[in-house]
N, C-alpha and C positions, 0 to 999 in steps of 0.2 A: 504494500500500500504506500501511497505517496504521503510524505510528511508535510506537504505543502497544502494549505487551504485554498480552494478556488476563489478567485475574485471576479465578480461580474460587474461590468460597468454598463449601466442602462442610460447614460446621458448622451445627448446629441452633441457632437463636436461642431462648432461653428468657427470658421476662420474669420477673425475680426480685422484682418489686414485690409485697409481700404484699397480700392482699385485706383489706378492712376487717373489723374484728372482728365486726360484726353479720351477716356473710355466712358461713353455716356451710360448711365444706369438704365436698366430695363427690368420691368416686372416679369416674373415667370408666367407662363401660359396658364398654369393652374388647372390643368385638365388631366383626366386619367387616360389610360391607353385606348379605351374603346372610342371616345370622341375623337381622339387624335388619329386613329386608324380610319374612322369614318370620313374625316376631312383631309386625309393625307394626300390624295390625288389633287384636290383643289389647292392645297397648300403648295404642292409641287408645281402646279400650273401657274399660280400667281407669283411665287417666290423663286422661280428658276434662276433669275440673274443673281440674286443674293446667295442662293445655295451654291451656284457655280463659283462665285467669288470666294466663298468660305472654303470650298473644297480645293480650289487652286491655292489659296493661302496655306491650308494644311499640307498640301503636297510640297509646296516650296519651302516650308519652314523646317523641314528635316527633323521631325520629332519634337519640336517646341511649339506646335500649333496651339496648344491650350493657352499659352500666354500671348503669343504673337498674333493670334487670330481672334481675339476677344471682340474687337470692333465688328468684324464680319459676322461673328456668331450672334452678336446683339442685333444686327440688322435682320438676320434670319428669324430670330425670336420675335421681333416687332412685326415682321411681315406675317408670320404664322398667327400671331395674336389677332392681327387685322382680319385675316381670313375667318378665324373662328368667330369673331365678333360679327362679321357680315353674314355668315351662315346662320348664326343665332338670330340675327335681326330679321332676315328675310325668309328663312326656311326652318324655323325652330321646331315645328311639329314633325316634319319629315326627318330632320336631323336627329331629334331625340328618339324617334322610332327606330331609325337605323342603328344608332350606337347602342341602344338598349338591346336590340336583337343581337348585335355583335357580342355584347357583354354576356348575354344569356346563352350564346352558342360558341363559347370558347374562341372568340375572335375569328371564326371561320366565315370568310366572306361569302362563300357559296350558299350558306344557309340563309342569307339575308338579301338575296337578289331583288325580290319584289320591293322591299323597303328602299334598297339602293337605287332602283330605277326611278322611284318617286323623288328621292333626294336629288339625283343627278338632273332630273327634269327641272325641278325647282331652282337649283343652283344655276343651271344654264340660263333659264329664263330671267332670273333676277340679277345674277352677277356675271353672266357671260363666261363662266369657267366651265370647262368640259373635262371629264375624266378621260385621260389617255394613258394607256399602259405603255411604258417605254419598251422598245424593241419587240413589239407585237408583230407576228408574221403578217406580211402584206397579203391581201386577198382573202384573208380568213375573218370570220366574225369574231370580234374580241370576246374574251371569256366572260366579261361582265355584261355583255349584251345577248348572250345565248339564252334561249328560252328554257332549255333543258339543262339543269345542273346535275351532273351524274351522281354526286354523293349527297345531295341535299335531302333532308327529311321530307320536305313538302314538294310535291310535283308542280309542274307549270300551271 
């Protein structure tokens, strides 16, 4: 047996070091994984230039991206927050139904296609953002537009 008593630390550690003055503060998005997954393609559509800048900065910083790319990361966060706010403002009912379906179905997108179609339609009509899956094969119906989902619990 060990002669040492276990010590458990249940406190949250917070780094109180202030950020440099040239990095503007930004509030966190404050959302769980289901709403973020539900809005992820719309965030990608609107925030592509900011995401590309951030990823380029991370690539060029050679392992120091956490510090060197804070400005770019903050821009991405502000853009994502604006998308979530706009979707909440214009399509709250459809958005809530879709992310709750995702939450109840283990984040499996194919279980929630009917809710997703309604959300996509609302977002396109109000925000002009369209869900596009990167590198989808040309000439085929995108997976999110297929009427028959192979593994879904509910049929078309």
